[in-house]
Backbone bond lengths (Angstrom), bond angles and torsions (degrees), N, CA, C in turn:
res aa  C-N    CA-C-N  psi(-1)  N-CA   C-N-CA  omega(-1)  CA-C   N-CA-C  phi
1 X - - - 1.449 - - 1.529 110.94 -
2 X 1.312 115.91 134.20 1.458 121.06 179.12 1.514 110.07 -131.81
3 X 1.314 116.74 151.32 1.457 120.61 174.06 1.502 108.20 -97.35
4 X 1.311 116.03 119.60 1.483 122.76 -179.99 1.488 110.02 -122.80
5 X 1.355 115.70 152.15 1.438 119.36 165.72 1.519 110.02 -77.88
6 X 1.319 115.01 162.98 1.463 121.44 178.09 1.519 109.56 -58.18
7 X 1.343 117.32 -41.01 1.498 119.36 -178.77 1.534 111.07 -69.51
8 X 1.344 117.74 -35.90 1.472 120.52 175.69 1.552 109.28 -65.71
9 X 1.307 116.26 -35.12 1.479 120.00 179.72 1.511 110.95 -66.13
10 X 1.332 117.57 -34.35 1.467 119.79 176.98 1.521 110.34 -60.61
11 X 1.353 116.33 -47.63 1.463 119.28 179.23 1.515 111.44 -63.58
12 X 1.321 116.42 -40.84 1.480 119.56 -179.27 1.536 109.87 -65.59
13 X 1.335 117.74 -41.07 1.437 121.24 179.97 1.505 113.87 -62.73
14 X 1.351 115.09 -43.42 1.470 120.40 177.36 1.545 109.60 -66.71
15 X 1.327 117.76 -43.03 1.476 121.55 179.33 1.490 111.55 -61.69
16 X 1.344 116.70 -41.01 1.478 120.49 178.49 1.529 111.60 -54.64
17 X 1.346 114.35 -45.42 1.480 118.82 -175.89 1.512 111.47 -77.84
18 X 1.329 119.60 -32.99 1.459 121.34 178.38 1.525 109.71 -71.19
19 X 1.285 118.61 -35.60 1.456 121.03 178.03 1.522 111.50 -70.10
20 X 1.310 115.78 -33.21 1.493 120.74 -178.99 1.511 112.26 -75.64
21 X 1.331 117.33 -35.27 1.479 120.30 -169.85 1.536 108.75 -135.50
22 X 1.337 118.85 112.96 1.461 120.62 -178.13 1.537 112.73 -67.39
23 X 1.316 117.86 -11.56 1.469 119.74 178.20 1.546 113.19 -81.63
24 X 1.360 116.77 -9.82 1.460 119.85 176.01 1.504 110.33 -78.56
25 X 1.348 115.64 123.30 1.439 120.45 175.85 1.519 109.41 -125.41
26 X 1.330 116.98 163.57 1.447 122.04 -170.70 1.532 107.26 -135.06
27 X 1.357 115.65 128.72 1.456 118.29 -179.23 1.538 108.31 -143.90
28 X 1.349 113.12 151.54 1.465 119.70 179.55 1.517 110.34 163.97
29 X 1.277 115.02 177.96 1.466 123.06 -177.07 1.532 110.57 -79.85
30 X 1.317 117.74 119.55 1.465 123.26 174.84 1.516 113.49 62.30
31 X 1.322 117.59 27.08 1.450 120.14 -177.77 1.538 112.56 -88.96
32 X 1.339 116.54 -11.91 1.444 121.18 -175.05 1.534 114.44 -84.73
33 X 1.355 115.41 -106.33 1.457 118.93 -176.72 1.532 112.10 -61.48
34 X 1.341 117.67 -32.64 1.468 120.56 -179.39 1.518 112.37 -72.78
35 X 1.326 118.74 -19.45 1.459 121.68 177.55 1.537 113.39 77.81
36 X 1.336 116.54 14.90 1.456 119.14 178.34 1.506 111.86 89.99
37 X 1.333 116.30 147.63 1.435 119.77 -177.82 1.557 111.23 -66.18
38 X 1.331 117.27 -26.12 1.462 122.33 176.16 1.513 111.44 -100.20
39 X 1.347 117.12 8.13 1.460 123.56 179.52 1.537 111.87 57.42
40 X 1.340 115.24 36.92 1.435 120.90 -179.81 1.508 114.04 -97.32
41 X 1.365 116.75 -2.92 1.441 120.88 179.79 1.521 113.14 -125.77
42 X 1.317 116.42 26.30 1.448 122.53 -179.84 1.554 111.07 -61.40
43 X 1.296 117.27 131.02 1.465 122.32 174.51 1.504 114.45 93.67
44 X 1.313 119.57 -14.31 1.453 121.37 -176.93 1.552 111.97 -70.15
45 X 1.320 116.79 -38.99 1.468 121.58 -179.94 1.560 109.03 -64.33
46 X 1.316 115.57 -43.40 1.464 119.20 -179.49 1.538 111.35 -68.07
47 X 1.357 116.90 -33.14 1.466 119.32 -176.70 1.504 112.52 -79.84
48 X 1.386 117.83 -36.56 1.440 120.28 -172.00 1.509 115.76 -116.39
49 X 1.333 116.83 -8.52 1.451 120.00 171.21 1.508 114.97 84.18
50 X 1.345 117.40 169.49 1.451 122.51 -173.68 1.510 115.36 -72.33
51 X 1.312 118.20 -17.61 1.478 119.77 178.70 1.523 111.70 -74.45
52 X 1.330 117.09 -30.67 1.478 120.20 -175.97 1.543 112.04 -107.23
53 X 1.335 116.83 -17.38 1.476 120.74 176.74 1.505 105.78 -122.08
54 X 1.371 116.07 105.22 1.463 120.56 -168.31 1.507 111.30 -119.01
55 X 1.325 114.93 120.76 1.475 119.28 169.07 1.529 110.55 -72.23
56 X 1.307 116.50 143.00 1.475 122.78 -176.13 1.521 109.89 -119.09
57 X 1.328 115.68 167.36 1.487 118.92 170.08 1.542 109.16 -67.56
58 X 1.312 114.27 167.46 1.476 121.21 177.15 1.522 107.38 -77.45
59 X 1.311 116.79 77.29 1.473 123.11 -179.12 1.516 108.94 -151.81
60 X 1.291 117.20 102.73 1.454 121.54 179.99 1.522 111.23 -61.19
61 X 1.320 116.88 -37.40 1.484 119.88 178.05 1.499 111.26 -63.32
62 X 1.354 116.32 -42.84 1.460 120.32 178.24 1.529 111.67 -63.23
63 X 1.322 116.57 -41.19 1.491 120.21 179.56 1.492 110.91 -60.80
64 X 1.340 117.56 -50.20 1.468 118.79 -176.88 1.546 112.39 -75.27
65 X 1.302 115.59 -32.28 1.483 117.42 175.25 1.514 110.59 -63.25
66 X 1.310 118.41 -43.78 1.452 121.44 179.51 1.551 109.00 -65.76
67 X 1.318 117.54 -40.88 1.455 120.55 -179.54 1.527 110.63 -63.90
68 X 1.325 116.02 -42.58 1.474 118.02 179.18 1.509 111.80 -63.28
69 X 1.325 116.20 -45.16 1.452 120.42 177.57 1.529 112.82 -58.60
70 X 1.346 115.39 -42.34 1.432 120.45 179.19 1.518 111.11 -63.72
71 X 1.341 115.65 -42.98 1.451 120.20 -179.60 1.521 112.17 -64.89
72 X 1.325 116.26 -39.53 1.470 120.31 179.89 1.489 113.78 -67.30
73 X 1.318 117.70 -20.83 1.451 122.12 -177.53 1.515 113.66 -107.99
74 X 1.368 116.86 15.63 1.447 119.98 167.82 1.526 117.45 112.81
75 X 1.331 117.74 -9.34 1.480 120.11 176.92 1.524 109.72 -86.47
76 X 1.331 114.67 171.15 1.464 120.29 178.46 1.555 106.91 -126.39
77 X 1.306 116.29 82.66 1.487 119.70 -174.68 1.506 113.53 -78.17
78 X 1.327 113.29 145.61 1.474 121.77 164.22 1.526 104.36 -110.78
79 X 1.334 116.47 121.88 1.446 121.77 -178.56 1.525 108.33 -114.51
80 X 1.319 115.40 134.88 1.477 119.57 177.01 1.525 109.34 -103.12
81 X 1.363 114.73 129.16 1.440 123.12 163.83 1.506 106.17 -106.61
82 X 1.310 118.27 116.77 1.451 122.86 -166.08 1.526 113.78 -51.98
83 X 1.321 116.72 -52.69 1.454 122.97 175.91 1.506 109.91 -118.97
84 X 1.307 118.07 135.83 1.467 121.69 -177.61 1.547 111.45 -61.30
85 X 1.315 117.54 -25.32 1.462 122.13 175.53 1.505 111.45 -55.19
86 X 1.365 116.57 -31.98 1.448 122.71 -176.46 1.523 112.20 -74.36
87 X 1.313 117.82 -4.30 1.457 118.98 171.07 1.516 111.32 -55.81
88 X 1.334 115.64 -29.90 1.466 119.18 -179.72 1.546 110.80 -61.53
89 X 1.326 117.37 -28.22 1.459 120.46 -179.86 1.511 113.04 -73.81
90 X 1.348 116.20 -29.52 1.469 120.94 -174.55 1.533 111.62 -123.20
91 X 1.299 116.67 29.29 1.471 121.65 -171.09 1.533 112.26 -67.88
92 X 1.321 117.58 -24.79 1.471 118.92 177.91 1.530 110.70 -61.04
93 X 1.346 116.57 -42.16 1.470 118.41 178.06 1.537 110.33 -65.12
94 X 1.330 116.44 -40.72 1.463 119.63 -176.89 1.545 110.99 -70.03
95 X 1.329 117.37 -44.84 1.451 119.67 -171.34 1.530 113.36 -90.32
96 X 1.354 116.60 -33.05 1.458 119.23 -170.79 1.546 115.25 -113.60
97 X 1.322 116.18 -20.13 1.466 117.57 -174.41 1.512 112.90 -102.09
98 X 1.323 118.33 -82.85 1.440 116.72 -171.08 1.532 112.41 -71.45
99 X 1.351 118.77 -22.46 1.466 120.09 176.62 1.513 112.50 -65.90
100 X 1.336 116.18 -25.74 1.468 120.03 -171.85 1.557 112.17 -114.08
101 X 1.300 117.87 3.36 1.475 119.32 -173.16 1.503 112.45 -66.04
102 X 1.343 119.10 -40.27 1.442 121.32 -179.66 1.564 109.74 -64.77
103 X 1.318 117.20 -44.30 1.446 122.16 -178.29 1.535 111.32 -65.31
104 X 1.319 116.42 -46.43 1.477 120.24 -173.65 1.527 112.74 -75.79
105 X 1.331 116.52 -17.05 1.469 120.55 176.21 1.527 112.06 -101.10
106 X 1.341 116.69 8.91 1.470 121.99 -178.56 1.526 110.22 55.06
107 X 1.344 116.15 41.02 1.455 121.42 175.67 1.500 115.10 82.70
108 X 1.329 118.39 1.12 1.461 119.89 -177.59 1.540 112.26 -77.44
109 X 1.349 116.30 -27.19 1.444 121.71 -176.47 1.539 107.52 -117.62
110 X 1.320 115.60 125.81 1.465 121.31 176.02 1.511 109.50 -112.09
111 X 1.306 116.09 151.01 1.482 122.06 178.16 1.524 109.68 -126.10
112 X 1.318 119.12 73.13 1.444 119.37 179.25 1.527 112.37 -78.75
113 X 1.300 116.23 79.25 1.474 119.64 -179.37 1.509 111.79 -128.33
114 X 1.299 116.02 157.31 1.457 122.60 177.05 1.506 108.18 -119.58
115 X 1.333 116.22 130.96 1.461 121.40 172.82 1.500 107.01 -109.36
116 X 1.321 117.17 108.57 1.461 122.39 178.35 1.499 110.30 -101.69
117 X 1.366 116.56 145.58 1.442 118.94 -173.09 1.509 110.43 -157.66
118 X 1.352 116.54 153.36 1.447 121.98 173.27 1.534 109.65 -80.56
119 X 1.310 117.08 122.89 1.445 123.78 -173.00 1.526 110.66 -124.10
120 X 1.340 116.12 151.01 1.441 119.53 168.17 1.491 117.08 95.54
121 X 1.317 115.03 172.13 1.462 123.19 -173.93 1.530 111.52 -107.29
122 X 1.366 113.72 -174.62 1.440 120.68 178.55 1.506 113.38 107.35
123 X 1.354 117.69 -6.61 1.465 119.28 -178.16 1.515 113.96 -110.34
124 X 1.317 116.97 11.41 1.477 124.74 174.04 1.544 111.36 63.25
125 X 1.317 116.04 37.51 1.450 120.83 -179.15 1.528 114.10 -90.51
126 X 1.314 116.95 -6.68 1.452 120.32 177.28 1.511 114.27 88.37
127 X 1.335 115.73 179.83 1.457 121.18 -168.21 1.516 114.78 -67.64
128 X 1.353 118.26 -24.40 1.482 121.15 -178.07 1.494 113.95 -95.70
129 X 1.318 118.35 -0.98 1.467 120.96 -177.38 1.557 110.98 -136.39
130 X 1.325 117.86 21.02 1.447 119.55 -175.56 1.522 115.11 -135.23
131 X 1.313 115.49 8.88 1.477 117.81 -173.13 1.530 111.73 -75.35
132 X 1.319 115.28 154.63 1.452 122.08 168.44 1.531 105.99 -103.05
133 X 1.314 116.86 115.66 1.465 121.36 -170.65 1.521 112.80 -111.13
134 X 1.330 117.29 18.26 1.453 117.98 179.48 1.521 112.62 -58.33
135 X 1.342 117.02 -34.61 1.462 119.01 -179.94 1.523 111.52 -71.33
136 X 1.326 118.61 -26.87 1.477 121.38 173.39 1.565 108.65 -60.05
137 X 1.317 115.30 -41.77 1.471 120.03 -171.03 1.529 112.42 -84.32
138 X 1.321 118.38 -38.40 1.453 119.24 -172.77 1.537 112.02 -70.50
139 X 1.339 117.01 -15.30 1.455 118.39 -179.90 1.559 112.31 -81.04
140 X 1.308 118.02 -7.27 1.486 120.79 -172.76 1.501 109.60 -96.07
141 X 1.326 118.81 116.37 1.488 120.71 175.05 1.520 110.40 -60.64
142 X 1.334 115.83 136.18 1.446 120.01 179.74 1.492 115.10 104.88
143 X 1.327 117.55 -15.22 1.464 121.54 179.70 1.537 110.39 -103.25
144 X 1.311 115.83 147.32 1.452 122.45 167.88 1.504 108.09 -108.75
145 X 1.336 117.35 146.88 1.484 119.89 -170.81 1.498 108.81 -137.63
146 X 1.351 115.99 122.26 1.468 121.19 178.53 1.507 110.94 -129.30
147 X 1.344 116.29 154.20 1.473 121.34 179.41 1.499 108.04 -151.03
148 X 1.365 118.26 97.90 1.454 121.22 -177.62 1.538 111.50 -76.46
149 X 1.304 114.10 155.85 1.503 118.68 -178.93 1.535 111.05 -116.92
150 X 1.346 118.53 -8.30 1.473 120.42 -177.44 1.531 109.41 -133.30
151 X 1.318 118.22 157.00 1.462 120.75 176.47 1.518 113.03 -57.29
152 X 1.321 118.77 -38.91 1.450 121.50 179.49 1.543 110.76 -63.60
153 X 1.309 116.22 -44.32 1.446 120.46 -179.53 1.551 112.48 -68.51
154 X 1.347 116.51 -29.56 1.460 119.66 174.01 1.508 110.28 -54.25
155 X 1.320 115.97 -48.75 1.462 120.62 -176.67 1.502 111.91 -68.12
156 X 1.335 116.54 -48.69 1.438 121.18 -176.20 1.529 112.39 -64.78
157 X 1.307 116.26 -42.13 1.484 120.97 178.18 1.525 111.81 -71.54
158 X 1.334 117.49 -35.48 1.434 119.86 176.22 1.572 110.40 -61.44
159 X 1.289 115.76 -42.67 1.483 118.87 177.26 1.537 111.05 -62.53
160 X 1.320 116.21 -43.68 1.488 118.00 179.32 1.518 110.84 -64.84
161 X 1.342 117.74 -36.48 1.460 121.95 -179.43 1.507 111.31 -66.52
162 X 1.346 116.54 -47.48 1.464 121.06 -178.47 1.518 111.31 -63.75
163 X 1.310 117.89 -37.57 1.450 121.75 -176.41 1.536 113.09 -83.49
164 X 1.309 117.93 -5.68 1.458 121.41 -179.99 1.545 109.38 -77.26
165 X 1.315 118.20 144.88 1.449 121.06 -178.76 1.526 113.65 -80.02
166 X 1.325 117.95 -5.39 1.462 121.94 -177.92 1.525 111.49 -114.53
167 X 1.342 119.31 164.01 1.456 120.78 177.78 1.515 112.08 -66.54
168 X 1.325 115.71 137.12 1.465 121.27 -178.97 1.539 108.52 -126.45
169 X 1.334 114.88 130.47 1.475 121.59 172.15 1.517 109.04 -90.58
170 X 1.313 117.59 120.30 1.476 122.93 -173.83 1.513 108.20 -113.00
171 X 1.339 115.78 105.72 1.463 121.94 -173.67 1.486 111.60 -97.80
172 X 1.328 116.22 114.13 1.453 122.50 178.07 1.533 109.68 -102.36
173 X 1.304 116.41 123.10 1.458 118.15 -175.85 1.535 110.68 -78.26
174 X 1.342 115.04 123.64 1.447 120.24 -174.66 1.530 112.48 -60.66
175 X 1.298 117.68 -34.47 1.452 121.96 -178.86 1.517 113.63 -77.37
176 X 1.334 117.33 -2.84 1.454 120.75 177.52 1.530 112.24 -102.20
177 X 1.333 118.33 -9.17 1.467 120.45 -172.31 1.513 112.54 -54.29
178 X 1.337 118.79 -34.41 1.488 120.33 -177.34 1.505 112.50 -89.92
179 X 1.352 119.79 -4.26 1.443 121.35 -176.43 1.545 109.30 -74.38
180 X 1.345 114.66 138.51 1.473 119.85 -178.68 1.538 110.40 -102.66
181 X 1.335 112.64 153.53 1.452 119.20 177.17 1.502 111.17 -160.83
182 X 1.356 117.55 156.72 1.422 122.15 178.61 1.524 110.64 -75.10
183 X 1.335 115.79 134.15 1.462 122.76 -179.47 1.520 108.03 -128.39
184 X 1.363 116.77 125.65 1.480 119.03 178.90 1.542 110.95 -63.36
185 X 1.307 115.27 155.93 1.440 121.27 174.20 1.541 109.36 -75.12
186 X 1.324 114.91 162.00 1.460 119.68 177.69 1.492 114.05 81.38
187 X 1.341 116.47 -175.48 1.446 123.14 -177.48 1.508 111.16 -68.11
188 X 1.327 116.69 136.70 1.458 122.54 176.39 1.534 107.11 -122.96
189 X 1.331 116.45 124.01 1.456 120.54 179.77 1.511 107.95 -136.86
190 X 1.333 117.81 124.49 1.451 121.94 175.03 1.524 110.04 -105.93
191 X 1.328 115.85 -178.46 1.442 122.90 171.64 1.533 109.96 -113.93
192 X 1.311 116.36 142.37 1.485 119.30 175.01 1.517 106.98 -71.76
193 X 1.337 114.49 149.93 1.452 118.15 176.07 1.499 116.24 85.40
194 X 1.332 117.27 18.17 1.466 122.99 179.19 1.509 109.69 -120.14
195 X 1.318 117.25 113.37 1.486 122.03 175.99 1.520 107.13 -81.42
196 X 1.329 116.19 167.82 1.452 122.25 -178.65 1.528 110.06 -129.41
197 X 1.288 116.93 127.12 1.497 120.20 172.40 1.531 105.12 -83.36
198 X 1.341 114.56 105.21 1.468 119.67 -175.56 1.497 112.95 -92.03
199 X 1.358 116.55 -12.34 1.458 120.73 173.24 1.503 108.29 -150.41
200 X 1.339 118.29 113.42 1.458 119.01 177.02 1.517 111.58 -70.12
201 X 1.316 116.20 151.89 1.462 121.03 178.95 1.501 110.87 -164.65
202 X 1.354 116.53 168.21 1.436 120.18 -172.77 1.550 114.49 -118.05
203 X 1.308 117.84 -20.13 1.445 120.40 -168.55 1.523 115.54 -98.14
204 X 1.349 117.41 -29.29 1.457 121.10 -176.40 1.509 108.25 -159.13
205 X 1.334 117.32 152.61 1.450 125.36 175.93 1.520 109.29 -106.23
206 X 1.311 116.10 123.22 1.476 121.22 174.05 1.524 106.86 -111.21
207 X 1.346 117.56 121.47 1.445 123.11 -179.53 1.534 107.60 -106.85
208 X 1.341 116.91 127.20 1.466 120.67 -174.78 1.500 109.99 -141.99
209 X 1.350 114.89 169.57 1.475 121.37 -176.46 1.526 108.04 -145.19
210 X 1.345 115.35 141.26 1.468 122.88 171.60 1.533 112.60 53.87
211 X 1.345 118.18 -124.00 1.464 121.52 -177.10 1.547 111.02 -59.43
212 X 1.314 118.18 -30.50 1.434 120.45 -177.57 1.555 111.96 -71.37
213 X 1.308 118.24 -16.50 1.484 118.29 178.52 1.522 112.66 -65.97
214 X 1.348 120.10 -52.49 1.462 117.24 178.09 1.528 112.82 -62.94
215 X 1.349 118.09 -31.04 1.429 120.63 176.21 1.534 111.56 -67.50
216 X 1.324 116.35 -40.46 1.436 120.96 177.46 1.551 111.70 -64.83
217 X 1.334 114.88 -37.97 1.465 119.07 177.95 1.507 111.06 -66.76
218 X 1.345 118.46 -42.58 1.451 121.73 177.69 1.518 110.63 -63.67
219 X 1.344 116.42 -40.38 1.467 120.00 177.94 1.511 111.82 -64.41
220 X 1.321 116.15 -40.61 1.483 120.85 179.45 1.527 111.42 -61.96
221 X 1.349 115.99 -40.71 1.451 118.32 175.93 1.534 112.30 -61.98
222 X 1.312 117.56 -41.45 1.461 121.75 177.85 1.521 111.61 -66.57
223 X 1.314 116.55 -41.97 1.458 120.27 179.87 1.535 110.31 -61.62
224 X 1.341 115.72 -38.38 1.461 118.69 -179.69 1.541 111.16 -72.25
225 X 1.326 117.14 -46.38 1.460 120.81 -174.15 1.531 111.97 -73.58
226 X 1.352 116.62 -36.16 1.497 119.16 -173.60 1.503 114.12 -98.98
227 X 1.353 116.86 -23.64 1.476 118.67 -173.85 1.519 112.47 -130.13
228 X 1.290 117.67 -1.95 1.475 120.02 178.38 1.526 115.28 70.46
229 X 1.337 116.20 20.44 1.450 120.50 179.84 1.510 109.07 -100.48
230 X 1.314 116.93 118.76 1.444 122.58 -173.49 1.527 110.01 -98.70
231 X 1.342 116.12 105.35 1.466 122.91 -171.82 1.535 111.14 -100.77
232 X 1.325 115.44 136.68 1.453 120.57 169.41 1.516 107.89 -91.96
233 X 1.329 118.07 132.74 1.460 122.75 -177.43 1.531 108.10 -113.53
234 X 1.348 115.59 126.14 1.445 121.74 178.15 1.511 108.28 -111.65
235 X 1.345 116.27 128.63 1.466 123.34 170.28 1.524 107.39 -90.38
236 X 1.303 117.68 110.41 1.480 119.94 -174.88 1.535 110.99 -61.91
237 X 1.338 118.00 -42.98 1.454 125.40 176.92 1.521 112.82 66.82
238 X 1.311 118.06 -50.48 1.433 123.03 -175.70 1.542 109.14 -127.75
239 X 1.376 115.53 116.41 1.450 118.54 178.96 1.518 111.82 -85.98
240 X 1.345 116.86 -33.48 1.451 121.11 174.18 1.518 107.23 -137.40
241 X 1.335 118.84 114.18 1.451 127.26 -4.61 1.516 112.41 -69.92
242 X 1.347 115.46 153.79 1.457 121.37 -175.87 1.529 108.71 -107.24
243 X 1.321 114.65 135.07 1.480 121.69 -176.85 1.534 107.98 -85.28
244 X 1.300 116.32 78.02 1.492 119.19 -179.66 1.506 111.02 -68.61
245 X 1.325 117.94 -28.36 1.480 119.45 -176.45 1.542 110.33 -61.96
246 X 1.333 116.83 -45.39 1.454 119.31 179.84 1.523 111.52 -65.01
247 X 1.347 117.49 -42.57 1.461 119.87 179.87 1.507 111.10 -64.77
248 X 1.311 117.57 -47.85 1.485 121.29 -178.62 1.529 110.66 -64.06
249 X 1.312 115.94 -39.07 1.455 119.23 179.15 1.515 112.41 -63.35
250 X 1.353 116.39 -38.82 1.433 120.72 177.78 1.537 111.57 -66.83
251 X 1.324 115.96 -45.54 1.475 119.59 178.97 1.545 110.62 -61.54
252 X 1.317 117.32 -34.46 1.473 119.09 176.68 1.489 113.34 -65.48
253 X 1.339 116.72 -25.04 1.469 120.96 177.53 1.520 112.14 -85.55
254 X 1.346 116.33 -42.83 1.454 120.08 -172.39 1.529 113.45 -95.08
255 X 1.307 116.14 -27.91 1.472 122.62 177.23 1.522 114.04 70.13
256 X 1.328 118.32 12.37 1.472 121.49 173.18 1.521 107.69 -139.52
257 X 1.367 115.58 148.52 1.455 121.10 -178.25 1.522 111.72 -134.67
258 X 1.330 113.57 129.79 1.465 121.96 174.52 1.536 107.38 -129.42
259 X 1.342 117.84 134.09 1.485 119.64 172.07 1.509 108.62 -114.06
260 X 1.297 115.81 138.71 1.476 122.71 179.01 1.517 107.92 -118.22
261 X 1.316 117.54 110.01 1.466 121.28 -173.18 1.527 110.68 -133.98
262 X 1.343 113.74 142.64 1.447 119.88 178.77 1.509 112.33 -84.85
263 X 1.350 117.04 -13.79 1.468 119.46 174.71 1.516 111.65 -56.51
264 X 1.353 118.12 153.05 1.473 119.69 164.96 1.514 109.39 -56.27
265 X 1.285 115.89 151.86 1.477 119.96 -170.77 1.543 112.96 -59.95
266 X 1.321 116.19 -39.51 1.469 120.05 -175.55 1.520 109.48 -69.92
267 X 1.340 116.06 120.44 1.495 122.10 174.35 1.548 112.69 65.82
268 X 1.320 119.77 28.30 1.438 121.48 175.36 1.529 112.40 -73.86
269 X 1.330 117.36 166.51 1.456 120.98 -177.81 1.549 110.39 -65.59
270 X 1.311 117.99 -28.14 1.457 120.10 179.56 1.518 112.39 -61.55
271 X 1.348 116.31 -33.48 1.457 120.50 177.74 1.526 112.06 -61.92
272 X 1.333 114.94 -36.94 1.460 119.90 177.51 1.537 112.37 -66.14
273 X 1.348 114.59 -42.18 1.457 119.39 177.83 1.537 110.73 -65.09
274 X 1.317 116.86 -42.83 1.482 120.21 178.38 1.527 109.18 -61.08
275 X 1.323 115.96 -40.30 1.502 119.25 179.78 1.538 110.51 -63.70
276 X 1.322 116.68 -42.33 1.469 118.55 179.47 1.513 110.98 -64.64
277 X 1.317 117.54 -43.76 1.462 121.23 179.29 1.499 110.02 -63.36
278 X 1.310 118.66 -41.32 1.470 122.46 177.92 1.522 110.73 -61.89
279 X 1.287 117.05 -39.61 1.483 121.84 178.88 1.525 112.74 -69.69
280 X 1.321 116.37 -42.71 1.466 120.24 -166.46 1.526 114.42 -109.92
281 X 1.313 117.76 -14.15 1.488 119.38 -178.35 1.488 112.75 -141.92
282 X 1.339 117.11 32.09 1.461 120.96 -173.46 1.559 110.34 -59.35
283 X 1.290 116.87 -42.11 1.492 118.47 -174.16 1.523 112.19 -80.61
284 X 1.347 116.64 -2.12 1.446 119.44 170.91 1.506 113.45 -84.17
285 X 1.347 116.19 -15.62 1.448 120.05 -175.15 1.539 111.44 -82.79
286 X 1.330 114.82 137.13 1.460 122.02 173.67 1.533 113.61 -96.82
287 X 1.335 115.69 -3.52 1.462 121.09 178.63 1.544 109.04 -164.73
288 X 1.305 116.53 166.39 1.466 118.62 -179.06 1.525 111.17 -65.16
289 X 1.346 118.48 143.08 1.464 120.90 173.08 1.511 110.40 -61.70
290 X 1.307 116.52 148.62 1.466 123.06 -178.37 1.502 109.81 -122.38
291 X 1.331 117.23 127.96 1.457 123.71 176.16 1.529 108.58 -102.11
292 X 1.348 116.41 124.39 1.469 122.66 174.46 1.486 107.08 -108.58
293 X 1.334 117.76 113.81 1.462 121.27 -166.61 1.546 110.99 -135.95
294 X 1.329 113.53 179.23 1.474 122.41 166.56 1.510 106.55 -85.70
295 X 1.333 118.51 141.08 1.499 119.04 176.29 1.518 111.74 -61.02
296 X 1.304 116.23 162.86 1.462 121.72 -178.76 1.543 108.14 -82.91
297 X 1.354 113.41 73.82 1.470 121.11 -176.32 1.526 109.61 -141.27
298 X 1.347 118.56 155.58 1.486 118.46 166.43 1.504 108.99 -65.43
299 X 1.300 116.67 140.89 1.465 120.02 -175.24 1.536 110.22 -75.54
300 X 1.322 117.90 130.38 1.476 120.80 179.62 1.522 110.18 -75.49
301 X 1.324 115.28 158.88 1.457 121.54 175.80 1.528 112.77 -88.35
302 X 1.333 117.18 -26.70 1.472 120.98 -177.73 1.529 109.00 -63.23
303 X 1.330 117.37 133.54 1.449 120.33 -172.30 1.527 112.70 -59.30
304 X 1.324 116.58 -44.20 1.487 118.54 -178.89 1.524 111.04 -63.76
305 X 1.311 117.38 -40.08 1.451 119.73 -177.59 1.524 112.00 -72.86
306 X 1.352 116.65 -38.20 1.426 119.24 178.62 1.533 110.77 -65.12
307 X 1.321 116.43 -41.72 1.450 120.30 178.52 1.531 110.54 -64.18
308 X 1.298 117.44 -36.43 1.453 121.64 177.97 1.504 112.58 -65.52
309 X 1.344 116.76 -36.46 1.457 120.66 -176.83 1.519 111.85 -72.19
310 X 1.348 117.31 -38.34 1.468 119.99 -174.92 1.518 111.10 -77.75
311 X 1.335 117.64 147.02 1.461 119.96 170.93 1.537 110.44 -55.94
312 X 1.293 117.23 127.13 1.461 123.62 -178.90 1.532 108.05 -109.96
313 X 1.309 115.28 166.61 1.452 120.89 175.21 1.537 109.27 -58.26
314 X 1.321 116.83 -44.07 1.453 120.55 -178.52 1.536 111.69 -63.21
315 X 1.334 116.40 -40.82 1.468 119.55 -178.99 1.512 110.87 -68.91
316 X 1.355 116.61 -38.38 1.450 118.91 175.91 1.527 112.25 -61.01
317 X 1.323 115.21 -46.13 1.465 120.58 179.21 1.518 109.82 -59.43
318 X 1.330 118.17 -46.45 1.446 121.26 -176.72 1.543 111.81 -64.51
319 X 1.351 116.01 -43.82 1.468 118.13 -178.28 1.525 113.27 -67.45
320 X 1.337 115.37 -38.81 1.459 119.00 179.80 1.528 109.08 -69.45
321 X 1.313 117.57 -46.73 1.460 121.57 -178.76 1.515 111.45 -58.47
322 X 1.342 116.06 -48.63 1.468 119.40 -178.18 1.525 112.01 -63.80
323 X 1.336 116.39 -39.57 1.472 119.63 178.41 1.502 112.76 -66.38
324 X 1.330 115.04 -40.87 1.480 118.80 -177.91 1.516 111.70 -71.26
325 X 1.329 117.51 -25.85 1.469 121.85 -177.58 1.538 112.39 -88.77
326 X 1.330 116.87 -16.00 1.465 119.94 -173.58 1.525 109.20 -82.85
């Protein structure tokens, strides 16, 4: 067992898969000798060399175009887009090209590639570098979408993503890069589409993702100690495929549902989960589902305003307490 930061886990997860499979290659802007702008790929260039770890020009379209071509011809590329906001620059590849290649070729062409990117707010980068774009990605047929919240899950989900035959969007939360966690020794491999109950509880289900998972856990501890409300917390981990069985099973036990999401409120992933629960477990609910979200606004750069926009531990506690008491 070792204690690693989230950023160190990124490098270990990529190294695990590159050491296992010589067809895995890694490309992106400043990911080689510089070790990545977030220092999440330190040591990979020295370990695997310039043929397998390739710095690219500052061109998101070139990065994903090269990754798609490599995947179509037998390699298994991991491509980095530095900030998830920059998906807007290369969205044609994401939405129209590699997401649909298997379907449009009748299964003759596969694109086993991973696009990893820094996602989310909390680092004071402003409206163009702080967005959570998981809802952009999960709406596209043909893509799989994951977002780990712990160093251990970074490694396990990276392995699952690299070994998957379809394109996977791998969202690393920028505000988690410095967070530490225990990571087992040896190979770690998870499955896509498996959520994790990270805190059992009886009174309410809180569903969260990435940075919102530790906040939901802290809120659940406060709700229990200060208000006697025992919350179960689910780390979604994988949005596509989505583990509806775990979520529905939890709601059937607790009879209340809260989603905590960093997406802007309009069309966030929590709305999809609420819709599924309403369709499949409506009569299990003792009250209306509650979505705790970021407002539908561009994210401010000012620290006070950014903190106010994002769901906080205090806001989660208040919303859950008020809903449970009403």
